[in-house]
Biotite code that builds the C-alpha atoms (Angstrom):
import biotite.structure as struc

atoms = struc.array([
    struc.Atom([159.650, -11.410, 26.099], chain_id="A", res_id=1, res_name="MET", atom_name="CA", element="C"),
    struc.Atom([163.182, -12.669, 26.406], chain_id="A", res_id=2, res_name="ASP", atom_name="CA", element="C"),
    struc.Atom([164.462, -9.142, 25.914], chain_id="A", res_id=3, res_name="ALA", atom_name="CA", element="C"),
    struc.Atom([162.427, -7.848, 28.811], chain_id="A", res_id=4, res_name="LEU", atom_name="CA", element="C"),
    struc.Atom([163.548, -10.713, 31.064], chain_id="A", res_id=5, res_name="GLU", atom_name="CA", element="C"),
    struc.Atom([167.081, -9.694, 30.204], chain_id="A", res_id=6, res_name="LYS", atom_name="CA", element="C"),
    struc.Atom([166.372, -6.113, 31.270], chain_id="A", res_id=7, res_name="GLU", atom_name="CA", element="C"),
    struc.Atom([164.787, -7.385, 34.480], chain_id="A", res_id=8, res_name="LEU", atom_name="CA", element="C"),
    struc.Atom([167.585, -9.840, 35.071], chain_id="A", res_id=9, res_name="GLN", atom_name="CA", element="C"),
    struc.Atom([164.977, -12.405, 35.949], chain_id="A", res_id=10, res_name="TYR", atom_name="CA", element="C"),
    struc.Atom([163.720, -15.457, 34.065], chain_id="A", res_id=11, res_name="SER", atom_name="CA", element="C"),
    struc.Atom([160.093, -16.375, 34.675], chain_id="A", res_id=12, res_name="PHE", atom_name="CA", element="C"),
    struc.Atom([159.014, -19.954, 35.376], chain_id="A", res_id=13, res_name="HIS", atom_name="CA", element="C"),
    struc.Atom([155.462, -18.972, 34.441], chain_id="A", res_id=14, res_name="LYS", atom_name="CA", element="C"),
    struc.Atom([155.717, -16.723, 31.391], chain_id="A", res_id=15, res_name="LYS", atom_name="CA", element="C"),
    struc.Atom([152.044, -16.057, 31.475], chain_id="A", res_id=16, res_name="GLU", atom_name="CA", element="C"),
    struc.Atom([152.497, -13.929, 34.604], chain_id="A", res_id=17, res_name="LEU", atom_name="CA", element="C"),
    struc.Atom([154.804, -11.563, 32.774], chain_id="A", res_id=18, res_name="LEU", atom_name="CA", element="C"),
    struc.Atom([152.449, -11.459, 29.807], chain_id="A", res_id=19, res_name="GLN", atom_name="CA", element="C"),
    struc.Atom([149.522, -10.559, 32.042], chain_id="A", res_id=20, res_name="GLU", atom_name="CA", element="C"),
    struc.Atom([151.568, -7.769, 33.584], chain_id="A", res_id=21, res_name="ALA", atom_name="CA", element="C"),
    struc.Atom([151.907, -6.245, 30.135], chain_id="A", res_id=22, res_name="LEU", atom_name="CA", element="C"),
    struc.Atom([148.234, -6.419, 29.185], chain_id="A", res_id=23, res_name="ASN", atom_name="CA", element="C"),
    struc.Atom([146.662, -2.968, 29.502], chain_id="A", res_id=24, res_name="HIS", atom_name="CA", element="C"),
    struc.Atom([142.910, -2.916, 30.169], chain_id="A", res_id=25, res_name="SER", atom_name="CA", element="C"),
    struc.Atom([142.295, -1.403, 26.715], chain_id="A", res_id=26, res_name="SER", atom_name="CA", element="C"),
    struc.Atom([143.899, -4.477, 25.109], chain_id="A", res_id=27, res_name="TYR", atom_name="CA", element="C"),
    struc.Atom([141.986, -6.921, 27.337], chain_id="A", res_id=28, res_name="ALA", atom_name="CA", element="C"),
    struc.Atom([138.706, -5.180, 26.496], chain_id="A", res_id=29, res_name="ASN", atom_name="CA", element="C"),
    struc.Atom([139.334, -5.713, 22.806], chain_id="A", res_id=30, res_name="GLU", atom_name="CA", element="C"),
    struc.Atom([140.297, -9.382, 23.229], chain_id="A", res_id=31, res_name="HIS", atom_name="CA", element="C"),
    struc.Atom([137.499, -11.070, 25.141], chain_id="A", res_id=32, res_name="ARG", atom_name="CA", element="C"),
    struc.Atom([137.640, -14.683, 26.140], chain_id="A", res_id=33, res_name="GLY", atom_name="CA", element="C"),
    struc.Atom([139.494, -14.885, 29.406], chain_id="A", res_id=34, res_name="GLY", atom_name="CA", element="C"),
    struc.Atom([142.365, -12.545, 28.638], chain_id="A", res_id=35, res_name="LEU", atom_name="CA", element="C"),
    struc.Atom([143.024, -10.513, 31.779], chain_id="A", res_id=36, res_name="GLY", atom_name="CA", element="C"),
    struc.Atom([144.443, -7.045, 32.151], chain_id="A", res_id=37, res_name="SER", atom_name="CA", element="C"),
    struc.Atom([147.283, -6.114, 34.452], chain_id="A", res_id=38, res_name="ASN", atom_name="CA", element="C"),
    struc.Atom([145.021, -4.315, 36.927], chain_id="A", res_id=39, res_name="GLU", atom_name="CA", element="C"),
    struc.Atom([144.907, -7.137, 39.488], chain_id="A", res_id=40, res_name="ARG", atom_name="CA", element="C"),
    struc.Atom([148.668, -7.485, 39.343], chain_id="A", res_id=41, res_name="LEU", atom_name="CA", element="C"),
    struc.Atom([149.029, -3.715, 39.732], chain_id="A", res_id=42, res_name="GLU", atom_name="CA", element="C"),
    struc.Atom([146.934, -3.920, 42.901], chain_id="A", res_id=43, res_name="PHE", atom_name="CA", element="C"),
    struc.Atom([149.195, -6.590, 44.393], chain_id="A", res_id=44, res_name="LEU", atom_name="CA", element="C"),
    struc.Atom([152.352, -4.928, 43.179], chain_id="A", res_id=45, res_name="GLY", atom_name="CA", element="C"),
    struc.Atom([151.459, -1.709, 44.990], chain_id="A", res_id=46, res_name="ASP", atom_name="CA", element="C"),
    struc.Atom([151.395, -3.640, 48.281], chain_id="A", res_id=47, res_name="SER", atom_name="CA", element="C"),
    struc.Atom([154.608, -5.540, 47.530], chain_id="A", res_id=48, res_name="VAL", atom_name="CA", element="C"),
    struc.Atom([156.364, -2.282, 46.674], chain_id="A", res_id=49, res_name="LEU", atom_name="CA", element="C"),
    struc.Atom([154.956, -0.622, 49.782], chain_id="A", res_id=50, res_name="GLY", atom_name="CA", element="C"),
    struc.Atom([156.314, -3.391, 52.041], chain_id="A", res_id=51, res_name="PHE", atom_name="CA", element="C"),
    struc.Atom([159.731, -3.610, 50.413], chain_id="A", res_id=52, res_name="VAL", atom_name="CA", element="C"),
    struc.Atom([160.270, 0.140, 50.329], chain_id="A", res_id=53, res_name="SER", atom_name="CA", element="C"),
    struc.Atom([159.101, 0.533, 53.953], chain_id="A", res_id=54, res_name="ALA", atom_name="CA", element="C"),
    struc.Atom([161.531, -2.154, 55.092], chain_id="A", res_id=55, res_name="GLU", atom_name="CA", element="C"),
    struc.Atom([164.315, -0.566, 53.041], chain_id="A", res_id=56, res_name="PHE", atom_name="CA", element="C"),
    struc.Atom([163.796, 2.875, 54.539], chain_id="A", res_id=57, res_name="LEU", atom_name="CA", element="C"),
    struc.Atom([163.326, 1.466, 58.073], chain_id="A", res_id=58, res_name="PHE", atom_name="CA", element="C"),
    struc.Atom([166.765, -0.138, 57.886], chain_id="A", res_id=59, res_name="LYS", atom_name="CA", element="C"),
    struc.Atom([168.426, 2.709, 56.002], chain_id="A", res_id=60, res_name="ARG", atom_name="CA", element="C"),
    struc.Atom([167.262, 5.465, 58.411], chain_id="A", res_id=61, res_name="HIS", atom_name="CA", element="C"),
    struc.Atom([167.338, 3.971, 61.876], chain_id="A", res_id=62, res_name="GLY", atom_name="CA", element="C"),
    struc.Atom([166.682, 7.218, 63.760], chain_id="A", res_id=63, res_name="GLN", atom_name="CA", element="C"),
    struc.Atom([163.996, 8.899, 61.639], chain_id="A", res_id=64, res_name="LEU", atom_name="CA", element="C"),
    struc.Atom([160.436, 9.151, 63.001], chain_id="A", res_id=65, res_name="PRO", atom_name="CA", element="C"),
    struc.Atom([157.423, 7.630, 61.275], chain_id="A", res_id=66, res_name="GLU", atom_name="CA", element="C"),
    struc.Atom([156.355, 10.904, 59.641], chain_id="A", res_id=67, res_name="GLY", atom_name="CA", element="C"),
    struc.Atom([159.687, 11.362, 57.865], chain_id="A", res_id=68, res_name="ASP", atom_name="CA", element="C"),
    struc.Atom([159.762, 7.752, 56.752], chain_id="A", res_id=69, res_name="LEU", atom_name="CA", element="C"),
    struc.Atom([156.249, 8.074, 55.321], chain_id="A", res_id=70, res_name="THR", atom_name="CA", element="C"),
    struc.Atom([157.187, 11.194, 53.408], chain_id="A", res_id=71, res_name="ARG", atom_name="CA", element="C"),
    struc.Atom([160.334, 9.591, 52.008], chain_id="A", res_id=72, res_name="MET", atom_name="CA", element="C"),
    struc.Atom([158.516, 6.432, 50.965], chain_id="A", res_id=73, res_name="ARG", atom_name="CA", element="C"),
    struc.Atom([155.829, 8.514, 49.163], chain_id="A", res_id=74, res_name="ALA", atom_name="CA", element="C"),
    struc.Atom([158.541, 10.321, 47.220], chain_id="A", res_id=75, res_name="ALA", atom_name="CA", element="C"),
    struc.Atom([160.394, 7.099, 46.453], chain_id="A", res_id=76, res_name="LEU", atom_name="CA", element="C"),
    struc.Atom([157.433, 5.116, 45.111], chain_id="A", res_id=77, res_name="VAL", atom_name="CA", element="C"),
    struc.Atom([155.498, 7.938, 43.446], chain_id="A", res_id=78, res_name="CYS", atom_name="CA", element="C"),
    struc.Atom([154.256, 7.730, 39.873], chain_id="A", res_id=79, res_name="GLU", atom_name="CA", element="C"),
    struc.Atom([157.186, 9.783, 38.577], chain_id="A", res_id=80, res_name="GLN", atom_name="CA", element="C"),
    struc.Atom([159.716, 7.382, 40.114], chain_id="A", res_id=81, res_name="SER", atom_name="CA", element="C"),
    struc.Atom([157.946, 4.350, 38.664], chain_id="A", res_id=82, res_name="LEU", atom_name="CA", element="C"),
    struc.Atom([157.753, 6.077, 35.293], chain_id="A", res_id=83, res_name="TYR", atom_name="CA", element="C"),
    struc.Atom([161.538, 6.590, 35.327], chain_id="A", res_id=84, res_name="GLU", atom_name="CA", element="C"),
    struc.Atom([161.979, 2.863, 36.088], chain_id="A", res_id=85, res_name="VAL", atom_name="CA", element="C"),
    struc.Atom([159.757, 2.002, 33.127], chain_id="A", res_id=86, res_name="ALA", atom_name="CA", element="C"),
    struc.Atom([161.791, 4.208, 30.805], chain_id="A", res_id=87, res_name="LYS", atom_name="CA", element="C"),
    struc.Atom([165.057, 2.659, 31.923], chain_id="A", res_id=88, res_name="ASP", atom_name="CA", element="C"),
    struc.Atom([163.643, -0.813, 31.308], chain_id="A", res_id=89, res_name="LEU", atom_name="CA", element="C"),
    struc.Atom([162.178, 0.162, 27.970], chain_id="A", res_id=90, res_name="GLY", atom_name="CA", element="C"),
    struc.Atom([158.910, -1.226, 29.253], chain_id="A", res_id=91, res_name="LEU", atom_name="CA", element="C"),
    struc.Atom([156.731, 0.770, 26.843], chain_id="A", res_id=92, res_name="GLY", atom_name="CA", element="C"),
    struc.Atom([157.722, -1.293, 23.832], chain_id="A", res_id=93, res_name="ARG", atom_name="CA", element="C"),
    struc.Atom([156.575, -4.502, 25.480], chain_id="A", res_id=94, res_name="PHE", atom_name="CA", element="C"),
    struc.Atom([153.066, -3.320, 26.509], chain_id="A", res_id=95, res_name="LEU", atom_name="CA", element="C"),
    struc.Atom([149.981, -4.684, 24.767], chain_id="A", res_id=96, res_name="ARG", atom_name="CA", element="C"),
    struc.Atom([147.520, -1.832, 24.221], chain_id="A", res_id=97, res_name="LEU", atom_name="CA", element="C"),
    struc.Atom([144.127, -1.422, 22.596], chain_id="A", res_id=98, res_name="GLY", atom_name="CA", element="C"),
    struc.Atom([143.978, 0.415, 19.280], chain_id="A", res_id=99, res_name="ARG", atom_name="CA", element="C"),
    struc.Atom([142.714, 3.672, 20.777], chain_id="A", res_id=100, res_name="GLY", atom_name="CA", element="C"),
    struc.Atom([145.343, 3.707, 23.492], chain_id="A", res_id=101, res_name="GLU", atom_name="CA", element="C"),
    struc.Atom([148.028, 2.878, 20.979], chain_id="A", res_id=102, res_name="GLU", atom_name="CA", element="C"),
    struc.Atom([146.947, 5.720, 18.705], chain_id="A", res_id=103, res_name="ALA", atom_name="CA", element="C"),
    struc.Atom([146.859, 8.123, 21.668], chain_id="A", res_id=104, res_name="GLY", atom_name="CA", element="C"),
    struc.Atom([150.457, 7.522, 22.647], chain_id="A", res_id=105, res_name="GLY", atom_name="CA", element="C"),
    struc.Atom([149.808, 5.142, 25.503], chain_id="A", res_id=106, res_name="GLY", atom_name="CA", element="C"),
    struc.Atom([153.278, 3.596, 25.285], chain_id="A", res_id=107, res_name="ARG", atom_name="CA", element="C"),
    struc.Atom([154.696, 6.874, 26.581], chain_id="A", res_id=108, res_name="GLN", atom_name="CA", element="C"),
    struc.Atom([151.917, 7.727, 29.057], chain_id="A", res_id=109, res_name="ARG", atom_name="CA", element="C"),
    struc.Atom([153.285, 8.150, 32.530], chain_id="A", res_id=110, res_name="GLN", atom_name="CA", element="C"),
    struc.Atom([150.376, 6.586, 34.413], chain_id="A", res_id=111, res_name="SER", atom_name="CA", element="C"),
    struc.Atom([150.205, 3.514, 32.173], chain_id="A", res_id=112, res_name="ILE", atom_name="CA", element="C"),
    struc.Atom([153.924, 2.867, 32.470], chain_id="A", res_id=113, res_name="LEU", atom_name="CA", element="C"),
    struc.Atom([153.970, 3.373, 36.203], chain_id="A", res_id=114, res_name="ALA", atom_name="CA", element="C"),
    struc.Atom([151.058, 0.966, 36.689], chain_id="A", res_id=115, res_name="ASP", atom_name="CA", element="C"),
    struc.Atom([152.824, -1.619, 34.498], chain_id="A", res_id=116, res_name="ALA", atom_name="CA", element="C"),
    struc.Atom([155.959, -1.434, 36.632], chain_id="A", res_id=117, res_name="VAL", atom_name="CA", element="C"),
    struc.Atom([153.885, -2.303, 39.728], chain_id="A", res_id=118, res_name="GLU", atom_name="CA", element="C"),
    struc.Atom([152.267, -5.174, 37.791], chain_id="A", res_id=119, res_name="ALA", atom_name="CA", element="C"),
    struc.Atom([155.726, -6.511, 36.853], chain_id="A", res_id=120, res_name="VAL", atom_name="CA", element="C"),
    struc.Atom([156.807, -6.361, 40.521], chain_id="A", res_id=121, res_name="PHE", atom_name="CA", element="C"),
    struc.Atom([153.764, -8.443, 41.413], chain_id="A", res_id=122, res_name="ALA", atom_name="CA", element="C"),
    struc.Atom([154.422, -10.917, 38.631], chain_id="A", res_id=123, res_name="ALA", atom_name="CA", element="C"),
    struc.Atom([158.014, -11.480, 39.898], chain_id="A", res_id=124, res_name="VAL", atom_name="CA", element="C"),
    struc.Atom([156.697, -11.855, 43.446], chain_id="A", res_id=125, res_name="TYR", atom_name="CA", element="C"),
    struc.Atom([154.149, -14.515, 42.405], chain_id="A", res_id=126, res_name="LEU", atom_name="CA", element="C"),
    struc.Atom([156.659, -16.343, 40.266], chain_id="A", res_id=127, res_name="ASP", atom_name="CA", element="C"),
    struc.Atom([159.726, -16.250, 42.453], chain_id="A", res_id=128, res_name="GLY", atom_name="CA", element="C"),
    struc.Atom([158.746, -15.053, 45.923], chain_id="A", res_id=129, res_name="GLY", atom_name="CA", element="C"),
    struc.Atom([159.455, -12.020, 48.013], chain_id="A", res_id=130, res_name="ILE", atom_name="CA", element="C"),
    struc.Atom([163.265, -12.320, 47.838], chain_id="A", res_id=131, res_name="GLU", atom_name="CA", element="C"),
    struc.Atom([163.254, -12.129, 44.055], chain_id="A", res_id=132, res_name="GLN", atom_name="CA", element="C"),
    struc.Atom([160.825, -9.238, 44.123], chain_id="A", res_id=133, res_name="ALA", atom_name="CA", element="C"),
    struc.Atom([162.906, -7.445, 46.715], chain_id="A", res_id=134, res_name="ARG", atom_name="CA", element="C"),
    struc.Atom([166.076, -7.884, 44.666], chain_id="A", res_id=135, res_name="GLU", atom_name="CA", element="C"),
    struc.Atom([164.422, -6.430, 41.606], chain_id="A", res_id=136, res_name="LEU", atom_name="CA", element="C"),
    struc.Atom([162.762, -3.529, 43.417], chain_id="A", res_id=137, res_name="ILE", atom_name="CA", element="C"),
    struc.Atom([165.976, -2.563, 45.222], chain_id="A", res_id=138, res_name="GLU", atom_name="CA", element="C"),
    struc.Atom([168.009, -2.730, 42.021], chain_id="A", res_id=139, res_name="ARG", atom_name="CA", element="C"),
    struc.Atom([165.709, -0.786, 39.669], chain_id="A", res_id=140, res_name="VAL", atom_name="CA", element="C"),
    struc.Atom([163.953, 1.558, 42.071], chain_id="A", res_id=141, res_name="LEU", atom_name="CA", element="C"),
    struc.Atom([165.356, 1.794, 45.607], chain_id="A", res_id=142, res_name="LEU", atom_name="CA", element="C"),
    struc.Atom([168.858, 2.403, 44.305], chain_id="A", res_id=143, res_name="SER", atom_name="CA", element="C"),
    struc.Atom([167.465, 5.790, 43.321], chain_id="A", res_id=144, res_name="ARG", atom_name="CA", element="C"),
    struc.Atom([166.741, 6.630, 46.947], chain_id="A", res_id=145, res_name="ALA", atom_name="CA", element="C"),
    struc.Atom([169.120, 9.604, 47.392], chain_id="A", res_id=146, res_name="PRO", atom_name="CA", element="C"),
    struc.Atom([167.559, 11.486, 44.492], chain_id="A", res_id=147, res_name="ALA", atom_name="CA", element="C"),
    struc.Atom([164.006, 10.389, 45.122], chain_id="A", res_id=148, res_name="ALA", atom_name="CA", element="C"),
    struc.Atom([164.163, 11.365, 48.804], chain_id="A", res_id=149, res_name="GLU", atom_name="CA", element="C"),
    struc.Atom([164.761, 14.919, 47.723], chain_id="A", res_id=150, res_name="GLU", atom_name="CA", element="C"),
    struc.Atom([161.646, 14.977, 45.563], chain_id="A", res_id=151, res_name="ARG", atom_name="CA", element="C"),
    struc.Atom([158.873, 16.842, 47.284], chain_id="A", res_id=152, res_name="ARG", atom_name="CA", element="C"),
    struc.Atom([155.584, 14.990, 47.843], chain_id="A", res_id=153, res_name="ASP", atom_name="CA", element="C"),
    struc.Atom([153.134, 17.889, 47.937], chain_id="A", res_id=154, res_name="TYR", atom_name="CA", element="C"),
    struc.Atom([150.188, 15.877, 49.297], chain_id="A", res_id=155, res_name="LYS", atom_name="CA", element="C"),
    struc.Atom([152.150, 14.610, 52.269], chain_id="A", res_id=156, res_name="THR", atom_name="CA", element="C"),
    struc.Atom([153.680, 18.041, 52.909], chain_id="A", res_id=157, res_name="THR", atom_name="CA", element="C"),
    struc.Atom([150.237, 19.670, 52.838], chain_id="A", res_id=158, res_name="LEU", atom_name="CA", element="C"),
    struc.Atom([148.824, 17.024, 55.159], chain_id="A", res_id=159, res_name="GLN", atom_name="CA", element="C"),
    struc.Atom([151.650, 17.654, 57.633], chain_id="A", res_id=160, res_name="GLU", atom_name="CA", element="C"),
    struc.Atom([151.002, 21.403, 57.526], chain_id="A", res_id=161, res_name="VAL", atom_name="CA", element="C"),
    struc.Atom([147.273, 21.145, 58.257], chain_id="A", res_id=162, res_name="VAL", atom_name="CA", element="C"),
    struc.Atom([147.791, 18.610, 60.998], chain_id="A", res_id=163, res_name="GLN", atom_name="CA", element="C"),
    struc.Atom([149.707, 21.163, 63.053], chain_id="A", res_id=164, res_name="ARG", atom_name="CA", element="C"),
    struc.Atom([146.243, 22.234, 64.239], chain_id="A", res_id=165, res_name="ARG", atom_name="CA", element="C"),
    struc.Atom([143.732, 19.731, 65.552], chain_id="A", res_id=166, res_name="SER", atom_name="CA", element="C"),
    struc.Atom([140.402, 19.129, 63.845], chain_id="A", res_id=167, res_name="GLY", atom_name="CA", element="C"),
    struc.Atom([141.564, 19.976, 60.312], chain_id="A", res_id=168, res_name="GLN", atom_name="CA", element="C"),
    struc.Atom([140.065, 17.909, 57.490], chain_id="A", res_id=169, res_name="VAL", atom_name="CA", element="C"),
    struc.Atom([141.729, 17.804, 54.081], chain_id="A", res_id=170, res_name="LEU", atom_name="CA", element="C"),
    struc.Atom([139.847, 16.268, 51.125], chain_id="A", res_id=171, res_name="THR", atom_name="CA", element="C"),
    struc.Atom([140.407, 16.024, 47.341], chain_id="A", res_id=172, res_name="TYR", atom_name="CA", element="C"),
    struc.Atom([137.592, 16.279, 44.802], chain_id="A", res_id=173, res_name="HIS", atom_name="CA", element="C"),
    struc.Atom([137.588, 15.722, 41.074], chain_id="A", res_id=174, res_name="MET", atom_name="CA", element="C"),
    struc.Atom([135.972, 18.717, 39.394], chain_id="A", res_id=175, res_name="LEU", atom_name="CA", element="C"),
    struc.Atom([136.126, 17.507, 35.814], chain_id="A", res_id=176, res_name="SER", atom_name="CA", element="C"),
    struc.Atom([137.753, 15.168, 33.323], chain_id="A", res_id=177, res_name="GLN", atom_name="CA", element="C"),
    struc.Atom([138.160, 15.847, 29.649], chain_id="A", res_id=178, res_name="SER", atom_name="CA", element="C"),
    struc.Atom([139.505, 14.179, 26.575], chain_id="A", res_id=179, res_name="GLY", atom_name="CA", element="C"),
    struc.Atom([139.135, 10.667, 25.110], chain_id="A", res_id=180, res_name="PRO", atom_name="CA", element="C"),
    struc.Atom([139.648, 7.607, 27.335], chain_id="A", res_id=181, res_name="ASP", atom_name="CA", element="C"),
    struc.Atom([143.226, 7.139, 26.127], chain_id="A", res_id=182, res_name="HIS", atom_name="CA", element="C"),
    struc.Atom([144.228, 10.791, 26.711], chain_id="A", res_id=183, res_name="ASN", atom_name="CA", element="C"),
    struc.Atom([142.296, 12.241, 29.640], chain_id="A", res_id=184, res_name="LYS", atom_name="CA", element="C"),
    struc.Atom([143.003, 15.366, 31.663], chain_id="A", res_id=185, res_name="THR", atom_name="CA", element="C"),
    struc.Atom([141.783, 15.554, 35.230], chain_id="A", res_id=186, res_name="PHE", atom_name="CA", element="C"),
    struc.Atom([141.035, 18.664, 37.258], chain_id="A", res_id=187, res_name="LEU", atom_name="CA", element="C"),
    struc.Atom([141.097, 18.276, 41.093], chain_id="A", res_id=188, res_name="PHE", atom_name="CA", element="C"),
    struc.Atom([140.411, 20.611, 43.915], chain_id="A", res_id=189, res_name="GLU", atom_name="CA", element="C"),
    struc.Atom([141.727, 20.273, 47.452], chain_id="A", res_id=190, res_name="VAL", atom_name="CA", element="C"),
    struc.Atom([139.529, 21.543, 50.302], chain_id="A", res_id=191, res_name="ARG", atom_name="CA", element="C"),
    struc.Atom([140.395, 22.335, 53.863], chain_id="A", res_id=192, res_name="LEU", atom_name="CA", element="C"),
    struc.Atom([137.412, 21.928, 56.170], chain_id="A", res_id=193, res_name="ASN", atom_name="CA", element="C"),
    struc.Atom([135.179, 22.091, 53.119], chain_id="A", res_id=194, res_name="GLY", atom_name="CA", element="C"),
    struc.Atom([136.681, 25.276, 51.686], chain_id="A", res_id=195, res_name="SER", atom_name="CA", element="C"),
    struc.Atom([138.734, 25.236, 48.417], chain_id="A", res_id=196, res_name="PRO", atom_name="CA", element="C"),
    struc.Atom([142.433, 25.952, 48.941], chain_id="A", res_id=197, res_name="VAL", atom_name="CA", element="C"),
    struc.Atom([143.969, 24.771, 45.684], chain_id="A", res_id=198, res_name="GLY", atom_name="CA", element="C"),
    struc.Atom([143.374, 23.333, 42.199], chain_id="A", res_id=199, res_name="GLN", atom_name="CA", element="C"),
    struc.Atom([145.522, 21.341, 39.818], chain_id="A", res_id=200, res_name="GLY", atom_name="CA", element="C"),
    struc.Atom([145.415, 19.413, 36.525], chain_id="A", res_id=201, res_name="GLU", atom_name="CA", element="C"),
    struc.Atom([147.136, 16.195, 35.520], chain_id="A", res_id=202, res_name="GLY", atom_name="CA", element="C"),
    struc.Atom([147.148, 13.308, 33.128], chain_id="A", res_id=203, res_name="ARG", atom_name="CA", element="C"),
    struc.Atom([146.239, 11.009, 35.999], chain_id="A", res_id=204, res_name="SER", atom_name="CA", element="C"),
    struc.Atom([144.207, 11.476, 39.162], chain_id="A", res_id=205, res_name="LYS", atom_name="CA", element="C"),
    struc.Atom([147.346, 11.110, 41.271], chain_id="A", res_id=206, res_name="LYS", atom_name="CA", element="C"),
    struc.Atom([149.160, 13.758, 39.235], chain_id="A", res_id=207, res_name="GLU", atom_name="CA", element="C"),
    struc.Atom([146.192, 16.176, 39.472], chain_id="A", res_id=208, res_name="ALA", atom_name="CA", element="C"),
    struc.Atom([145.971, 15.705, 43.281], chain_id="A", res_id=209, res_name="GLU", atom_name="CA", element="C"),
    struc.Atom([149.664, 16.478, 43.598], chain_id="A", res_id=210, res_name="GLN", atom_name="CA", element="C"),
    struc.Atom([149.218, 19.595, 41.467], chain_id="A", res_id=211, res_name="ALA", atom_name="CA", element="C"),
    struc.Atom([146.287, 20.721, 43.602], chain_id="A", res_id=212, res_name="ALA", atom_name="CA", element="C"),
    struc.Atom([148.310, 20.208, 46.790], chain_id="A", res_id=213, res_name="ALA", atom_name="CA", element="C"),
    struc.Atom([151.214, 22.134, 45.293], chain_id="A", res_id=214, res_name="LYS", atom_name="CA", element="C"),
    struc.Atom([148.884, 25.020, 44.444], chain_id="A", res_id=215, res_name="ASP", atom_name="CA", element="C"),
    struc.Atom([147.527, 25.019, 47.986], chain_id="A", res_id=216, res_name="ALA", atom_name="CA", element="C"),
    struc.Atom([151.028, 25.202, 49.462], chain_id="A", res_id=217, res_name="LEU", atom_name="CA", element="C"),
    struc.Atom([151.907, 28.064, 47.131], chain_id="A", res_id=218, res_name="GLU", atom_name="CA", element="C"),
    struc.Atom([148.726, 29.887, 48.235], chain_id="A", res_id=219, res_name="GLN", atom_name="CA", element="C"),
    struc.Atom([149.889, 29.408, 51.781], chain_id="A", res_id=220, res_name="MET", atom_name="CA", element="C"),
    struc.Atom([153.392, 30.631, 50.765], chain_id="A", res_id=221, res_name="HIS", atom_name="CA", element="C"),
    struc.Atom([154.974, 27.354, 52.001], chain_id="A", res_id=222, res_name="LEU", atom_name="CA", element="C"),
])
């Protein structure tokens, strides 16, 4: 735990918050009796990250319209960006996983690591307040802004394209999921006004949706 606090450059007053942020649901399910997973912290961390990143971009790009800021934030806080933060922090080695998830390579799984980063952000917020959370998020994630802003967010791009005409409805549907719980593959389809326009696979639902949106854009030659 001390090693992770050193990586975070933050010392917790309530160590149990950091421990909870590292408890994957597979571990919590195997250790009943009040042990919580990091899912609640992940939920809160997503909102903390959304606020801090929105404020950061609002100040950084004073003349950009809302649509551009939304696209840039989506690229900046996407699963890939959070995964890169987790790798830099060496977060995988601190996670507590269930036996099946451990055997399936969960410590390197992008979705698990990205979710854990959000949980850690929430733990810092609850322990030290918004200023401590902001300092951490800006240092480990938002400092990557120039590179992340160039990363294409296919879902947002596709949404912008279809909104050029009024009355267009874009929806995502999971067609299938395969593999064991610790190593699933998801297949998603994106539909425009009810008609399929693209499909994509991924190790997480978010990744599969992005792949489907990318396929749709390629079909449209965009």
